[in-house]
N, C-alpha and C positions, 0 to 999 in steps of 0.2 A: 582528460587523458585516460587511456585504458592500460592497465597493467596486465599484460597477457600471460606472462610467466614470471614466477619468482626465481631469484638466483638460487641454484641448488645449494643445499647445506646439509650437514649431518642431521639425521632424524632427531636426535636428542636436542640439537640446537634450535631447529625451527619449532619443535613442539614446545620447548621451554619458552621461546619468544611468544608463541601463540597464547599459551596459558597466562603469561605475564600480562599480555595485552587484554585477554578476555576478562581477567579479574582486576584490571586497573581502573583508574578514575575516568578515563575516556569512555569506556563501555558503560559505566554507571550513568554517565550523562546521556548516552544513547538510549539506554533502557528507560530512564525517567522522562526524557523528551518524547520518546515513542509513546509512552503511556499518556502523556498530555495531548499528543496528537490524536490518539484513538478514542479517548474518552468522550468527546462531544458528538461523535458521529451518530450513534443510535439514539441519542437524546432528542433528536429531531426526526428520527426514522422509526425503526421498529418499536422501540420502547414507548415513544409518544403515541404512535398509532394504536398500540394496545390500550393506552389510557383513553384515547378518543373513542375507541369502540365501546369501552366500558361506560363511557358517558352518553352513548346512544347515537353517535354519528353514523351516517349511512356509509356504505362502502365506496360510493362514488366520491364523496367528499374526502374520505381518507385517502383514496387513490390520488386525487388531484393534489392533496397536501404534499405529495412527494416532490412537487415542483419547487418547494423551498430549498431542495438540495442542489439546484442549478449552479450556485456558486462553486461547488466542487468541480464542475465540468468547465466552467468559464474562468477559472482563476488565472489563466495565462493572460487575460485582458489587463489586469492591474498588477501582475507580477513585475513589470518594468519599474513601477514606482518603488517597489521594495529594493530593487537594485540601485536605483538612482538616489532616493531620499535617505538621509541618515538622521535618525532621531537625535536630539540633543543630550541624550543620556544612554549609557550602557553600550554604545557602539552601533555599527551598521547592522549587525545581525541580532544581537541580544536586545537592542532597543525595541525592535519590532516584535521580537518574541515576547518581551514583557508586556507591551501594549496589548497584543492580541490575547494573551492569557488573562490579564486583569479584566478585560472586557468580557471574555467568555465566563469567567467566574461570576461576574455580576449578572449577565443576561441569563445564564442557566439558573442562578438563584432566583431571579425575578419570576421565572415561570412558576415557582412554588406559590406565588401570590395570585396566579391566574386560575379562574374557573373556566375551563374550555368552552362550555356551552353558553356562558354569559359574556365572556371577554374574548370572543373568537378572533376579532381583528387584532387585538393586542397580542394574542398568541401567535398569529401569523407573522406579525411584525418582529416579535422577539426571535422566532425561529429563523427568519431571514437574517437577522443580525448574527445569530449564532453560527449559521452555516457560512456566512460571509467571513466572519472573523476566524472560524475554524479553518476554512480554506486558506485564509491569509496566514494563519499559523503554520499550516502545512507548507506553504510557499517558502517561508523563512526558515523553517526547520530543515527542509530539504537542502536549502542553500547552506545553512550552518553545518550540516553533516558533511557535505562535500568539501567545505573549506576548513573544517576542524580536523578532519582525518587525513592522514597521508594516503597515497595511492594504494599501498599494500594493506592498509587498514580498512579500506572501503567494504570489502566482503564481510568481515566479521562485524564491522560497525553497522552495516545495513541489516545484518542478521539480528543483532541485538535490538536495533530500532524497531524492526518489523515485529519482533516478539513482544516488545513493550507496547506497541500499537495494538496487538491482539489482546493483550492483557487489559488494556484500556477499554476495548470494545466488550470484553467479557464482563467487566465491572458495570459498564453502562447498559449492557444488554441482559445481564444476569443478576448481579447484586442489586441493581436498581429495582428490578421486579420483586425481589424478595423483600426489600425495604418497603415497597409500595403495598405488598400483601400484608405484612405484619404491622406496619405503621400507617403510612398514607403516601399518596403521590406527592404532595408538597414536601414531605420529609425526605422522600427519595431524591427529588430535584435539588433541595437544599444541600443534601449530602454530596451529590454529584458536583454541584457548583463549588463546594468547599474543597473537593479533591483536586481542583485546578491549582491549588496551592502547591501541589507537587511540582508542576511545571514552573511556577513562579519562583520557588526557592531554588530549583535547579538552575534557572536562568540567572539568578542573582549570584550564585556561587561559581558557575561555569566561566571559563575564560572566553574572551572574544577572539575569534580567529584572526591570525595575523593577515593583514591586507597585503597580498603579494602583488596585486596589480591595481591600477587606478580604476575606480568605478566610473560609469558613464559620465561624461562631462556635461551632457545636455539631455533633455527629455527626448529629443529626436534620436540621439544615439541609443538611449535606453530602450526605446520602442522599436527602432529599426535595426540597430546593431546586432541583436541576437539572431535575427533571421538572416541578415547578410552574412554574418560570420559562419553560421551553420551551412548555408547553401553554397558557400565557396569552398567547402571541404571536398576532397576527392571521394566520390562514391556516397554522397549524402543521401541520395535516393535509395540506395541499397540498404543503408542503415535504417532509414525510416520504414522500408518494406519489411525488414527483419523485425522491428519493433511491432509492426502490425500483425505479423504472422506467427511469432514465436509461441504465443500462448493461445492461439485461436481455437485449436481443437479442444484444449483443456477448458477454455471459457465456455464453449458451446455445450460441452458435456455437463458442466456445472449448472447451466441454465435450466436443464430439464431433470435434475435429480429429484426434486420434490414430487412431480407427477410420476416419476419412475418408481419411487417407493410406494406410492398409492397403488399403482398397477400391479406391483409384485405382492401387494397385500401385506406389507411389512408395517408393523404397528408403529405409531408415533413414539411410544415409549422405547421401543428397540432402537429406532433411528436416533432419537434424542440422546439416549444413554450412550450409544456407541460414539456419536459425534462429540459429545461433551467430555467423554473420558479418553477413549483411544484416539479420536479425531483431533481434539485440541492438543493432547500430549504429543501426538505425532507431528502436528504443525510446528510446535516449539522445538522438538527434537530435530526435525528437518531443517529448520532455520539455523540451528547451531552447527549441525553437520555441514551445511552449505558454507557457513563462515569458515570452518576448518579447511574444507576443500579449496575454496577460493583463495584463502591465505597461502595454502601450500602450492597450488598449481596455477593460480591466476584466473581471471574472469572468463576469458574466451573458452578455454578447455572445459571449465565448469559448466558453462552454458550448454555445451555439447552433451556432457555427461547427464546433466539434469534434464535436458530436453528429451533424451532417449528414455530416461526413467519416467518422465511425465507421460510419454506416449504409451509406455507399458501399463502405467496405472489407468489410463483411459481405456485401454483394451480390457482391463479387469472388469469394467462395467458390462462389456459385451459378454464376457464369461458369466457374470452374475445374471444377466438377462436370460441366458440359456439354463443355468442351474436353478434359478428361481429363488423362492424364499428359503434360504439356507443360512442360518445365523453365523456359523463359522466363516463361510465364504464372504458374507456381508461384512463381518468384522475385519477380515483380512483386506478386502478391497478398499474400505473406507480408511483404514489405518495407512495403507500403502499410498493411497491417493493424497491424503493429507501430508504424509511424510515427503513425498516428491513435490507436492505443491509448495510446501515451505521452502524446499531447496530451490526450485525454479524461481520463485518470487524473490528470494534473497539475492541470487546471482543477477536477476533481471534488473532489480533496483540498483544494485551496485554498478551494473553496466551503464544504465542511463545516467547515473551520477558522474561516472567517469568520462562521459561524452561532453560534459558542460565546460564551457570557457569560463574561467573564474571572474571575468568582468561581468558576465551575464548569468551567473549560476541560477538565480531564482527564476528568471524568465525562461531559460532554455529547459530547465528541469520541468517546469510547469507545462511547457509545450509538449515535451516528450511523454510525460505521464498522461496528458490528454490524448495524444495519439495512441498510447497503449490501451486506453479505454474504448476506442472506436470499435474494435471487433466485438467486444462484449455487448455493445448496443446494437450494432447492425446485424452481426451474425446471430445474435440471440433472438432476433425477431423472426428468423426463419426456422428455428430449431423445432418448433411444434409441428410445422408442416413436414419437415424431414422425418421426424420420429413417427408421424402418422403414416407416411408413405413407405418408409423402409422397415418399420418395426423397431423395437428397442435394440436388438442385437445389431441390426444393420446400421442404425443410427450411430451407435457407439463405435462401430468399425470405421465409419466415415470420419468421425471425430478423431480417431486414432490416426488415420491416413493424412488428415489435414495438418498434422504436426511435421510431416516430412519436408515441405518447402522451407519452413523456418530453419530446420536442421541443416538443410543443404546450403542455406545462405551463410551459416556460421563459417563455412570453409573460406568465404571471402572476407570475413570480418577482421581476421588477424592482420592482413595486409592493410586494409583500410584504416583500422584504428591505430596501427603503427604510424601510418602517414599523418593521421590526425594528431597523435602525440607529438611528433616532430614539429608540426605546424604550431601547436599550442605552446610548445617550449620556446619556439622562436618569438611568439607574441609576448610570452611572459618575460 
């Protein structure tokens, strides 16, 4: 269900309610489960690849190693099992959360005992296990967040979860490297494995969502039901098209930022320093501001506001391409892009969660998030050709204009999602 508008209330009343929710126990659960979700990602990605390069692996092998991340893309294939099967302990959602987190703690820790050049096959096997159970944790945490939060709490809840996720990736992509530098790689991975206890403790103490509807009664219903239910909704193709297009311009621009910095002759220190300070801070701030806006005005109006801001931020790179290597402009563009990116992602995540039928939460969210990732892969493959053909300023202008179709589709979403809400309420 999508909450498009909140009931008007005196400013002091809604702000007081927002702050009470923000600093309440529900948001603490969102922050800590978000951290648990984000922590494993780079331990089989950028962090591990740096270790492999230090061990002397060639670039071709390191590049192919990225295939261990396929479970993140294919997680919708086994998501129905999470909807159908209920563990014998902790409940339908918390049971799976606990299982995945314990396995992640063990497998991440086991990497500490691996010497990559000697036990390469074991390293590959462990990394596949980590990405599989990390993707599985994401499946159940997305479902838990949808079922644990009320409709009006989805915006701020998604904001806090995403911020926790980013903190988790900062730890596994930054703190882990510092530990490896000052101690050793095994010490870094042992520490990262131990940090999964954050998610385990949170799972044990958090409440199980109240089961408002019956779960799938058969495996056939679990695998087929989510598709049938979604495709029977009015305007479901329009909704999918919006998910495909909403962030396409932003995603294409992001794909080419690294070579853009090189061509502008901006130093790695300047880019790294700005991204890690202004950029990361702006991301967290943007997420919190988005939660506030969504709570006050609802998801659909917020998507329009943030979509326009994202388009403006992309245009900022076109301006930077003309201005050149100018540190104040660079700082402003990166800060604004991260701020609006945090806003857009928060509202987008809340929107997709609101679309799910609670009988099939895990499966439908996994499907929608997979659809969301398609433009990044397909459109990203042609960005280099476009940038070469159009030049940097022309390329970023095109990325800016590509945001318009998604914004135009928002005009149709309110009516469609209202109809979906009525349909889901009838089912419930």
